[in-house]
PyMOL Python script that loads the backbone (N, CA, C, O; Angstrom):
from pymol import cmd

cmd.read_pdbstr("""\
ATOM      1  N   MET A   1     -49.424  14.690  41.604  1.00  0.00           N
ATOM      2  CA  MET A   1     -48.262  15.138  40.876  1.00  0.00           C
ATOM      3  C   MET A   1     -47.031  14.479  41.505  1.00  0.00           C
ATOM      4  O   MET A   1     -46.812  14.583  42.712  1.00  0.00           O
ATOM      5  N   ALA A   2     -46.261  13.824  40.706  1.00  0.00           N
ATOM      6  CA  ALA A   2     -45.078  13.116  41.189  1.00  0.00           C
ATOM      7  C   ALA A   2     -43.915  14.078  41.381  1.00  0.00           C
ATOM      8  O   ALA A   2     -43.942  15.212  40.904  1.00  0.00           O
ATOM      9  N   ALA A   3     -42.896  13.607  42.087  1.00  0.00           N
ATOM     10  CA  ALA A   3     -41.718  14.439  42.338  1.00  0.00           C
ATOM     11  C   ALA A   3     -41.026  14.813  41.029  1.00  0.00           C
ATOM     12  O   ALA A   3     -40.491  15.913  40.890  1.00  0.00           O
ATOM     13  N   LYS A   4     -41.043  13.885  40.074  1.00  0.00           N
ATOM     14  CA  LYS A   4     -40.414  14.156  38.782  1.00  0.00           C
ATOM     15  C   LYS A   4     -41.132  15.302  38.059  1.00  0.00           C
ATOM     16  O   LYS A   4     -40.487  16.146  37.438  1.00  0.00           O
ATOM     17  N   ASP A   5     -42.446  15.328  38.139  1.00  0.00           N
ATOM     18  CA  ASP A   5     -43.217  16.400  37.504  1.00  0.00           C
ATOM     19  C   ASP A   5     -42.915  17.752  38.138  1.00  0.00           C
ATOM     20  O   ASP A   5     -42.788  18.757  37.439  1.00  0.00           O
ATOM     21  N   ILE A   6     -42.801  17.775  39.461  1.00  0.00           N
ATOM     22  CA  ILE A   6     -42.490  19.031  40.144  1.00  0.00           C
ATOM     23  C   ILE A   6     -41.082  19.490  39.786  1.00  0.00           C
ATOM     24  O   ILE A   6     -40.840  20.682  39.593  1.00  0.00           O
ATOM     25  N   LYS A   7     -40.145  18.530  39.697  1.00  0.00           N
ATOM     26  CA  LYS A   7     -38.773  18.869  39.314  1.00  0.00           C
ATOM     27  C   LYS A   7     -38.732  19.449  37.903  1.00  0.00           C
ATOM     28  O   LYS A   7     -38.015  20.416  37.646  1.00  0.00           O
ATOM     29  N   ASN A   8     -39.497  18.864  36.995  1.00  0.00           N
ATOM     30  CA  ASN A   8     -39.557  19.375  35.625  1.00  0.00           C
ATOM     31  C   ASN A   8     -40.191  20.763  35.581  1.00  0.00           C
ATOM     32  O   ASN A   8     -39.772  21.608  34.790  1.00  0.00           O
ATOM     33  N   LEU A   9     -41.188  21.002  36.415  1.00  0.00           N
ATOM     34  CA  LEU A   9     -41.825  22.315  36.474  1.00  0.00           C
ATOM     35  C   LEU A   9     -40.841  23.369  36.987  1.00  0.00           C
ATOM     36  O   LEU A   9     -40.786  24.480  36.458  1.00  0.00           O
ATOM     37  N   ILE A  10     -40.076  23.026  38.001  1.00  0.00           N
ATOM     38  CA  ILE A  10     -39.077  23.958  38.533  1.00  0.00           C
ATOM     39  C   ILE A  10     -38.013  24.254  37.485  1.00  0.00           C
ATOM     40  O   ILE A  10     -37.595  25.402  37.334  1.00  0.00           O
ATOM     41  N   ALA A  11     -37.571  23.232  36.759  1.00  0.00           N
ATOM     42  CA  ALA A  11     -36.581  23.438  35.699  1.00  0.00           C
ATOM     43  C   ALA A  11     -37.139  24.322  34.594  1.00  0.00           C
ATOM     44  O   ALA A  11     -36.424  25.170  34.060  1.00  0.00           O
ATOM     45  N   THR A  12     -38.391  24.137  34.250  1.00  0.00           N
ATOM     46  CA  THR A  12     -39.020  24.963  33.214  1.00  0.00           C
ATOM     47  C   THR A  12     -39.109  26.416  33.655  1.00  0.00           C
ATOM     48  O   THR A  12     -38.865  27.322  32.857  1.00  0.00           O
ATOM     49  N   ILE A  13     -39.451  26.645  34.902  1.00  0.00           N
ATOM     50  CA  ILE A  13     -39.541  28.018  35.407  1.00  0.00           C
ATOM     51  C   ILE A  13     -38.171  28.681  35.394  1.00  0.00           C
ATOM     52  O   ILE A  13     -38.062  29.866  35.077  1.00  0.00           O
ATOM     53  N   ILE A  14     -37.122  27.934  35.735  1.00  0.00           N
ATOM     54  CA  ILE A  14     -35.770  28.489  35.698  1.00  0.00           C
ATOM     55  C   ILE A  14     -35.374  28.848  34.269  1.00  0.00           C
ATOM     56  O   ILE A  14     -34.733  29.875  34.047  1.00  0.00           O
ATOM     57  N   ILE A  15     -35.745  28.022  33.305  1.00  0.00           N
ATOM     58  CA  ILE A  15     -35.459  28.315  31.901  1.00  0.00           C
ATOM     59  C   ILE A  15     -36.215  29.562  31.449  1.00  0.00           C
ATOM     60  O   ILE A  15     -35.674  30.361  30.685  1.00  0.00           O
ATOM     61  N   VAL A  16     -37.451  29.743  31.903  1.00  0.00           N
ATOM     62  CA  VAL A  16     -38.230  30.937  31.557  1.00  0.00           C
ATOM     63  C   VAL A  16     -37.562  32.190  32.133  1.00  0.00           C
ATOM     64  O   VAL A  16     -37.497  33.221  31.464  1.00  0.00           O
ATOM     65  N   ILE A  17     -37.067  32.104  33.373  1.00  0.00           N
ATOM     66  CA  ILE A  17     -36.388  33.247  33.985  1.00  0.00           C
ATOM     67  C   ILE A  17     -35.155  33.623  33.171  1.00  0.00           C
ATOM     68  O   ILE A  17     -34.926  34.802  32.900  1.00  0.00           O
ATOM     69  N   ILE A  18     -34.364  32.634  32.783  1.00  0.00           N
ATOM     70  CA  ILE A  18     -33.172  32.902  31.975  1.00  0.00           C
ATOM     71  C   ILE A  18     -33.566  33.502  30.629  1.00  0.00           C
ATOM     72  O   ILE A  18     -32.913  34.427  30.147  1.00  0.00           O
ATOM     73  N   GLY A  19     -34.625  32.982  30.026  1.00  0.00           N
ATOM     74  CA  GLY A  19     -35.081  33.502  28.737  1.00  0.00           C
ATOM     75  C   GLY A  19     -35.542  34.942  28.817  1.00  0.00           C
ATOM     76  O   GLY A  19     -35.249  35.734  27.921  1.00  0.00           O
ATOM     77  N   VAL A  20     -36.255  35.295  29.870  1.00  0.00           N
ATOM     78  CA  VAL A  20     -36.722  36.679  30.028  1.00  0.00           C
ATOM     79  C   VAL A  20     -35.533  37.619  30.166  1.00  0.00           C
ATOM     80  O   VAL A  20     -35.503  38.687  29.554  1.00  0.00           O
ATOM     81  N   HIS A  21     -34.552  37.219  30.972  1.00  0.00           N
ATOM     82  CA  HIS A  21     -33.393  38.077  31.151  1.00  0.00           C
ATOM     83  C   HIS A  21     -32.556  38.175  29.882  1.00  0.00           C
ATOM     84  O   HIS A  21     -32.022  39.242  29.580  1.00  0.00           O
ATOM     85  N   LEU A  22     -32.431  37.086  29.138  1.00  0.00           N
ATOM     86  CA  LEU A  22     -31.714  37.145  27.864  1.00  0.00           C
ATOM     87  C   LEU A  22     -32.424  38.048  26.871  1.00  0.00           C
ATOM     88  O   LEU A  22     -31.780  38.817  26.157  1.00  0.00           O
ATOM     89  N   LEU A  23     -33.733  37.961  26.822  1.00  0.00           N
ATOM     90  CA  LEU A  23     -34.508  38.800  25.915  1.00  0.00           C
ATOM     91  C   LEU A  23     -34.323  40.282  26.235  1.00  0.00           C
ATOM     92  O   LEU A  23     -34.160  41.099  25.329  1.00  0.00           O
ATOM     93  N   VAL A  24     -34.348  40.626  27.507  1.00  0.00           N
ATOM     94  CA  VAL A  24     -34.150  42.017  27.907  1.00  0.00           C
ATOM     95  C   VAL A  24     -32.722  42.462  27.599  1.00  0.00           C
ATOM     96  O   VAL A  24     -32.505  43.584  27.143  1.00  0.00           O
ATOM     97  N   TYR A  25     -31.750  41.584  27.849  1.00  0.00           N
ATOM     98  CA  TYR A  25     -30.347  41.921  27.604  1.00  0.00           C
ATOM     99  C   TYR A  25     -30.094  42.170  26.118  1.00  0.00           C
ATOM    100  O   TYR A  25     -29.401  43.120  25.754  1.00  0.00           O
ATOM    101  N   VAL A  26     -30.650  41.325  25.268  1.00  0.00           N
ATOM    102  CA  VAL A  26     -30.453  41.488  23.821  1.00  0.00           C
ATOM    103  C   VAL A  26     -31.187  42.720  23.310  1.00  0.00           C
ATOM    104  O   VAL A  26     -30.668  43.451  22.467  1.00  0.00           O
ATOM    105  N   SER A  27     -32.389  42.950  23.818  1.00  0.00           N
ATOM    106  CA  SER A  27     -33.152  44.104  23.332  1.00  0.00           C
ATOM    107  C   SER A  27     -32.542  45.425  23.792  1.00  0.00           C
ATOM    108  O   SER A  27     -32.801  46.468  23.191  1.00  0.00           O
ATOM    109  N   LYS A  28     -31.738  45.391  24.847  1.00  0.00           N
ATOM    110  CA  LYS A  28     -31.052  46.595  25.306  1.00  0.00           C
ATOM    111  C   LYS A  28     -30.130  47.151  24.230  1.00  0.00           C
ATOM    112  O   LYS A  28     -29.964  48.366  24.119  1.00  0.00           O
ATOM    113  N   GLY A  29     -29.537  46.279  23.449  1.00  0.00           N
ATOM    114  CA  GLY A  29     -28.624  46.704  22.400  1.00  0.00           C
ATOM    115  C   GLY A  29     -29.314  47.359  21.218  1.00  0.00           C
ATOM    116  O   GLY A  29     -28.679  48.114  20.481  1.00  0.00           O
ATOM    117  N   TYR A  30     -30.583  47.092  21.020  1.00  0.00           N
ATOM    118  CA  TYR A  30     -31.303  47.632  19.877  1.00  0.00           C
ATOM    119  C   TYR A  30     -32.016  48.940  20.165  1.00  0.00           C
ATOM    120  O   TYR A  30     -32.413  49.644  19.237  1.00  0.00           O
ATOM    121  N   ILE A  31     -32.184  49.274  21.423  1.00  0.00           N
ATOM    122  CA  ILE A  31     -32.849  50.521  21.784  1.00  0.00           C
ATOM    123  C   ILE A  31     -31.798  51.453  22.378  1.00  0.00           C
ATOM    124  O   ILE A  31     -31.207  51.132  23.409  1.00  0.00           O
ATOM    125  N   PRO A  32     -31.556  52.589  21.754  1.00  0.00           N
ATOM    126  CA  PRO A  32     -30.539  53.503  22.280  1.00  0.00           C
ATOM    127  C   PRO A  32     -30.908  54.008  23.685  1.00  0.00           C
ATOM    128  O   PRO A  32     -32.077  54.255  23.981  1.00  0.00           O
ATOM    129  N   GLN A  33     -29.900  54.154  24.531  1.00  0.00           N
ATOM    130  CA  GLN A  33     -30.134  54.587  25.907  1.00  0.00           C
ATOM    131  C   GLN A  33     -30.605  56.038  25.971  1.00  0.00           C
ATOM    132  O   GLN A  33     -31.562  56.351  26.679  1.00  0.00           O
ATOM    133  N   TYR A  34     -29.944  56.912  25.246  1.00  0.00           N
ATOM    134  CA  TYR A  34     -30.271  58.338  25.307  1.00  0.00           C
ATOM    135  C   TYR A  34     -30.935  58.741  24.001  1.00  0.00           C
ATOM    136  O   TYR A  34     -30.295  59.280  23.098  1.00  0.00           O
ATOM    137  N   SER A  35     -32.190  58.477  23.922  1.00  0.00           N
ATOM    138  CA  SER A  35     -32.933  58.722  22.698  1.00  0.00           C
ATOM    139  C   SER A  35     -34.243  59.405  23.038  1.00  0.00           C
ATOM    140  O   SER A  35     -34.808  59.225  24.116  1.00  0.00           O
ATOM    141  N   SER A  36     -34.707  60.195  22.080  1.00  0.00           N
ATOM    142  CA  SER A  36     -36.008  60.827  22.267  1.00  0.00           C
ATOM    143  C   SER A  36     -37.129  59.959  21.697  1.00  0.00           C
ATOM    144  O   SER A  36     -38.295  60.355  21.700  1.00  0.00           O
ATOM    145  N   LEU A  37     -36.769  58.787  21.213  1.00  0.00           N
ATOM    146  CA  LEU A  37     -37.765  57.863  20.691  1.00  0.00           C
ATOM    147  C   LEU A  37     -38.617  57.300  21.819  1.00  0.00           C
ATOM    148  O   LEU A  37     -38.142  57.176  22.948  1.00  0.00           O
ATOM    149  N   PRO A  38     -39.856  56.962  21.534  1.00  0.00           N
ATOM    150  CA  PRO A  38     -40.689  56.379  22.578  1.00  0.00           C
ATOM    151  C   PRO A  38     -40.196  55.007  23.027  1.00  0.00           C
ATOM    152  O   PRO A  38     -40.587  54.531  24.093  1.00  0.00           O
ATOM    153  N   GLY A  39     -39.356  54.375  22.242  1.00  0.00           N
ATOM    154  CA  GLY A  39     -38.849  53.053  22.588  1.00  0.00           C
ATOM    155  C   GLY A  39     -38.015  53.042  23.847  1.00  0.00           C
ATOM    156  O   GLY A  39     -38.001  52.047  24.571  1.00  0.00           O
ATOM    157  N   ALA A  40     -37.316  54.136  24.124  1.00  0.00           N
ATOM    158  CA  ALA A  40     -36.468  54.183  25.316  1.00  0.00           C
ATOM    159  C   ALA A  40     -37.321  54.134  26.586  1.00  0.00           C
ATOM    160  O   ALA A  40     -36.947  53.483  27.561  1.00  0.00           O
ATOM    161  N   GLU A  41     -38.455  54.817  26.574  1.00  0.00           N
ATOM    162  CA  GLU A  41     -39.340  54.780  27.745  1.00  0.00           C
ATOM    163  C   GLU A  41     -40.022  53.421  27.881  1.00  0.00           C
ATOM    164  O   GLU A  41     -40.232  52.925  28.988  1.00  0.00           O
ATOM    165  N   ILE A  42     -40.359  52.838  26.756  1.00  0.00           N
ATOM    166  CA  ILE A  42     -40.998  51.530  26.780  1.00  0.00           C
ATOM    167  C   ILE A  42     -40.023  50.491  27.322  1.00  0.00           C
ATOM    168  O   ILE A  42     -40.417  49.591  28.064  1.00  0.00           O
ATOM    169  N   PHE A  43     -38.748  50.616  26.952  1.00  0.00           N
ATOM    170  CA  PHE A  43     -37.772  49.639  27.407  1.00  0.00           C
ATOM    171  C   PHE A  43     -37.585  49.683  28.914  1.00  0.00           C
ATOM    172  O   PHE A  43     -37.427  48.638  29.546  1.00  0.00           O
ATOM    173  N   SER A  44     -37.598  50.865  29.497  1.00  0.00           N
ATOM    174  CA  SER A  44     -37.438  50.937  30.949  1.00  0.00           C
ATOM    175  C   SER A  44     -38.608  50.255  31.660  1.00  0.00           C
ATOM    176  O   SER A  44     -38.427  49.630  32.706  1.00  0.00           O
ATOM    177  N   SER A  45     -39.795  50.378  31.092  1.00  0.00           N
ATOM    178  CA  SER A  45     -40.931  49.689  31.706  1.00  0.00           C
ATOM    179  C   SER A  45     -40.834  48.179  31.480  1.00  0.00           C
ATOM    180  O   SER A  45     -41.234  47.403  32.348  1.00  0.00           O
ATOM    181  N   LEU A  46     -40.310  47.752  30.332  1.00  0.00           N
ATOM    182  CA  LEU A  46     -40.125  46.323  30.083  1.00  0.00           C
ATOM    183  C   LEU A  46     -39.077  45.736  31.026  1.00  0.00           C
ATOM    184  O   LEU A  46     -39.205  44.599  31.480  1.00  0.00           O
ATOM    185  N   GLU A  47     -38.053  46.512  31.311  1.00  0.00           N
ATOM    186  CA  GLU A  47     -37.025  46.044  32.233  1.00  0.00           C
ATOM    187  C   GLU A  47     -37.607  45.865  33.639  1.00  0.00           C
ATOM    188  O   GLU A  47     -37.287  44.900  34.334  1.00  0.00           O
ATOM    189  N   ALA A  48     -38.453  46.792  34.041  1.00  0.00           N
ATOM    190  CA  ALA A  48     -39.100  46.673  35.347  1.00  0.00           C
ATOM    191  C   ALA A  48     -40.058  45.480  35.366  1.00  0.00           C
ATOM    192  O   ALA A  48     -40.143  44.767  36.367  1.00  0.00           O
ATOM    193  N   MET A  49     -40.768  45.266  34.281  1.00  0.00           N
ATOM    194  CA  MET A  49     -41.680  44.120  34.208  1.00  0.00           C
ATOM    195  C   MET A  49     -40.917  42.795  34.257  1.00  0.00           C
ATOM    196  O   MET A  49     -41.379  41.835  34.873  1.00  0.00           O
ATOM    197  N   SER A  50     -39.749  42.742  33.610  1.00  0.00           N
ATOM    198  CA  SER A  50     -38.968  41.508  33.657  1.00  0.00           C
ATOM    199  C   SER A  50     -38.473  41.235  35.070  1.00  0.00           C
ATOM    200  O   SER A  50     -38.387  40.078  35.481  1.00  0.00           O
ATOM    201  N   SER A  51     -38.150  42.267  35.807  1.00  0.00           N
ATOM    202  CA  SER A  51     -37.747  42.081  37.202  1.00  0.00           C
ATOM    203  C   SER A  51     -38.923  41.569  38.026  1.00  0.00           C
ATOM    204  O   SER A  51     -38.756  40.701  38.883  1.00  0.00           O
ATOM    205  N   LEU A  52     -40.100  42.102  37.769  1.00  0.00           N
ATOM    206  CA  LEU A  52     -41.292  41.650  38.477  1.00  0.00           C
ATOM    207  C   LEU A  52     -41.616  40.199  38.146  1.00  0.00           C
ATOM    208  O   LEU A  52     -41.962  39.421  39.035  1.00  0.00           O
ATOM    209  N   ILE A  53     -41.507  39.836  36.886  1.00  0.00           N
ATOM    210  CA  ILE A  53     -41.750  38.454  36.465  1.00  0.00           C
ATOM    211  C   ILE A  53     -40.762  37.518  37.144  1.00  0.00           C
ATOM    212  O   ILE A  53     -41.135  36.435  37.593  1.00  0.00           O
ATOM    213  N   THR A  54     -39.504  37.933  37.219  1.00  0.00           N
ATOM    214  CA  THR A  54     -38.485  37.119  37.869  1.00  0.00           C
ATOM    215  C   THR A  54     -38.798  36.912  39.342  1.00  0.00           C
ATOM    216  O   THR A  54     -38.678  35.796  39.849  1.00  0.00           O
ATOM    217  N   ILE A  55     -39.193  37.962  40.028  1.00  0.00           N
ATOM    218  CA  ILE A  55     -39.504  37.860  41.453  1.00  0.00           C
ATOM    219  C   ILE A  55     -40.680  36.913  41.674  1.00  0.00           C
ATOM    220  O   ILE A  55     -40.643  36.080  42.579  1.00  0.00           O
ATOM    221  N   VAL A  56     -41.720  37.035  40.855  1.00  0.00           N
ATOM    222  CA  VAL A  56     -42.898  36.169  40.997  1.00  0.00           C
ATOM    223  C   VAL A  56     -42.531  34.708  40.735  1.00  0.00           C
ATOM    224  O   VAL A  56     -42.979  33.819  41.459  1.00  0.00           O
ATOM    225  N   LEU A  57     -41.725  34.459  39.712  1.00  0.00           N
ATOM    226  CA  LEU A  57     -41.352  33.081  39.393  1.00  0.00           C
ATOM    227  C   LEU A  57     -40.449  32.474  40.467  1.00  0.00           C
ATOM    228  O   LEU A  57     -40.549  31.281  40.756  1.00  0.00           O
ATOM    229  N   VAL A  58     -39.582  33.273  41.052  1.00  0.00           N
ATOM    230  CA  VAL A  58     -38.743  32.776  42.144  1.00  0.00           C
ATOM    231  C   VAL A  58     -39.600  32.433  43.362  1.00  0.00           C
ATOM    232  O   VAL A  58     -39.341  31.439  44.041  1.00  0.00           O
ATOM    233  N   ILE A  59     -40.603  33.236  43.639  1.00  0.00           N
ATOM    234  CA  ILE A  59     -41.519  32.938  44.743  1.00  0.00           C
ATOM    235  C   ILE A  59     -42.274  31.634  44.477  1.00  0.00           C
ATOM    236  O   ILE A  59     -42.474  30.835  45.391  1.00  0.00           O
ATOM    237  N   ILE A  60     -42.689  31.421  43.237  1.00  0.00           N
ATOM    238  CA  ILE A  60     -43.366  30.168  42.884  1.00  0.00           C
ATOM    239  C   ILE A  60     -42.422  28.980  43.093  1.00  0.00           C
ATOM    240  O   ILE A  60     -42.838  27.939  43.601  1.00  0.00           O
ATOM    241  N   ILE A  61     -41.163  29.133  42.704  1.00  0.00           N
ATOM    242  CA  ILE A  61     -40.186  28.064  42.918  1.00  0.00           C
ATOM    243  C   ILE A  61     -40.018  27.785  44.407  1.00  0.00           C
ATOM    244  O   ILE A  61     -39.944  26.629  44.823  1.00  0.00           O
ATOM    245  N   LEU A  62     -39.960  28.843  45.205  1.00  0.00           N
ATOM    246  CA  LEU A  62     -39.804  28.659  46.647  1.00  0.00           C
ATOM    247  C   LEU A  62     -41.002  27.934  47.264  1.00  0.00           C
ATOM    248  O   LEU A  62     -40.845  27.197  48.237  1.00  0.00           O
ATOM    249  N   PHE A  63     -42.192  28.141  46.704  1.00  0.00           N
ATOM    250  CA  PHE A  63     -43.366  27.414  47.188  1.00  0.00           C
ATOM    251  C   PHE A  63     -43.373  25.965  46.700  1.00  0.00           C
ATOM    252  O   PHE A  63     -43.913  25.091  47.379  1.00  0.00           O
ATOM    253  N   LEU A  64     -42.781  25.699  45.536  1.00  0.00           N
ATOM    254  CA  LEU A  64     -42.777  24.343  44.992  1.00  0.00           C
ATOM    255  C   LEU A  64     -41.719  23.443  45.632  1.00  0.00           C
ATOM    256  O   LEU A  64     -41.891  22.224  45.667  1.00  0.00           O
ATOM    257  N   LEU A  65     -40.634  24.021  46.134  1.00  0.00           N
ATOM    258  CA  LEU A  65     -39.558  23.207  46.702  1.00  0.00           C
ATOM    259  C   LEU A  65     -40.009  22.322  47.868  1.00  0.00           C
ATOM    260  O   LEU A  65     -39.645  21.146  47.889  1.00  0.00           O
ATOM    261  N   PRO A  66     -40.779  22.823  48.837  1.00  0.00           N
ATOM    262  CA  PRO A  66     -41.228  21.913  49.909  1.00  0.00           C
ATOM    263  C   PRO A  66     -42.091  20.766  49.394  1.00  0.00           C
ATOM    264  O   PRO A  66     -42.000  19.647  49.901  1.00  0.00           O
ATOM    265  N   PHE A  67     -42.930  21.033  48.390  1.00  0.00           N
ATOM    266  CA  PHE A  67     -43.739  19.962  47.807  1.00  0.00           C
ATOM    267  C   PHE A  67     -42.858  18.916  47.135  1.00  0.00           C
ATOM    268  O   PHE A  67     -43.115  17.715  47.230  1.00  0.00           O
ATOM    269  N   TYR A  68     -41.814  19.391  46.454  1.00  0.00           N
ATOM    270  CA  TYR A  68     -40.896  18.471  45.786  1.00  0.00           C
ATOM    271  C   TYR A  68     -40.199  17.570  46.803  1.00  0.00           C
ATOM    272  O   TYR A  68     -40.152  16.352  46.631  1.00  0.00           O
ATOM    273  N   PHE A  69     -39.656  18.174  47.868  1.00  0.00           N
ATOM    274  CA  PHE A  69     -38.955  17.375  48.871  1.00  0.00           C
ATOM    275  C   PHE A  69     -39.904  16.434  49.600  1.00  0.00           C
ATOM    276  O   PHE A  69     -39.520  15.320  49.957  1.00  0.00           O
ATOM    277  N   SER A  70     -41.126  16.867  49.822  1.00  0.00           N
ATOM    278  CA  SER A  70     -42.120  16.019  50.472  1.00  0.00           C
ATOM    279  C   SER A  70     -42.464  14.805  49.603  1.00  0.00           C
ATOM    280  O   SER A  70     -42.508  13.676  50.092  1.00  0.00           O
ATOM    281  N   LYS A  71     -42.706  15.047  48.329  1.00  0.00           N
ATOM    282  CA  LYS A  71     -43.038  13.953  47.413  1.00  0.00           C
ATOM    283  C   LYS A  71     -41.857  13.008  47.257  1.00  0.00           C
ATOM    284  O   LYS A  71     -42.033  11.790  47.206  1.00  0.00           O
ATOM    285  N   LYS A  72     -40.645  13.570  47.181  1.00  0.00           N
ATOM    286  CA  LYS A  72     -39.467  12.734  47.010  1.00  0.00           C
ATOM    287  C   LYS A  72     -39.242  11.840  48.226  1.00  0.00           C
ATOM    288  O   LYS A  72     -38.914  10.664  48.069  1.00  0.00           O
ATOM    289  N   SER A  73     -39.409  12.370  49.426  1.00  0.00           N
ATOM    290  CA  SER A  73     -39.240  11.546  50.621  1.00  0.00           C
ATOM    291  C   SER A  73     -40.373  10.523  50.728  1.00  0.00           C
ATOM    292  O   SER A  73     -40.157   9.409  51.204  1.00  0.00           O
ATOM    293  N   GLY A  74     -41.573  10.894  50.288  1.00  0.00           N
ATOM    294  CA  GLY A  74     -42.686   9.940  50.285  1.00  0.00           C
ATOM    295  C   GLY A  74     -42.450   8.790  49.328  1.00  0.00           C
ATOM    296  O   GLY A  74     -42.807   7.651  49.630  1.00  0.00           O
ATOM    297  N   GLU A  75     -41.851   9.070  48.172  1.00  0.00           N
ATOM    298  CA  GLU A  75     -41.554   8.017  47.216  1.00  0.00           C
ATOM    299  C   GLU A  75     -40.460   7.094  47.737  1.00  0.00           C
ATOM    300  O   GLU A  75     -40.479   5.896  47.455  1.00  0.00           O
ATOM    301  N   LYS A  76     -39.499   7.639  48.500  1.00  0.00           N
ATOM    302  CA  LYS A  76     -38.440   6.792  49.057  1.00  0.00           C
ATOM    303  C   LYS A  76     -38.996   5.888  50.146  1.00  0.00           C
ATOM    304  O   LYS A  76     -38.535   4.756  50.291  1.00  0.00           O
ATOM    305  N   LYS A  77     -39.973   6.355  50.913  1.00  0.00           N
ATOM    306  CA  LYS A  77     -40.567   5.540  51.978  1.00  0.00           C
ATOM    307  C   LYS A  77     -41.354   4.384  51.399  1.00  0.00           C
ATOM    308  O   LYS A  77     -41.398   3.308  51.995  1.00  0.00           O
ATOM    309  N   ILE A  78     -41.970   4.584  50.261  1.00  0.00           N
ATOM    310  CA  ILE A  78     -42.772   3.526  49.621  1.00  0.00           C
ATOM    311  C   ILE A  78     -41.865   2.390  49.149  1.00  0.00           C
ATOM    312  O   ILE A  78     -42.239   1.220  49.229  1.00  0.00           O
ATOM    313  N   ARG A  79     -40.692   2.729  48.666  1.00  0.00           N
ATOM    314  CA  ARG A  79     -39.758   1.700  48.158  1.00  0.00           C
ATOM    315  C   ARG A  79     -39.245   0.942  49.309  1.00  0.00           C
ATOM    316  O   ARG A  79     -38.444   0.023  49.136  1.00  0.00           O
TER     317      ARG A  79
END
""", "prot")
cmd.dss("prot")
cmd.show_as("cartoon", "prot")
cmd.util.cbc("prot")
cmd.orient("prot")
């Protein structure tokens, strides 16, 4: 896997994180906060799941960064 591929993967993960947070933010407006509907309870669990997804994706990015820098320095040495 080249440095460019790892960079593209990191960018894609960042876009997914932004998308998850945007989706939760927009859906907050459609589900009333103080409601007896089952949707209010479901939304709180979705909000917690989005936080969990964000944490996992950030950890994946943190593991990919050393590989990216290693590949990038290796490509510079070859030139």
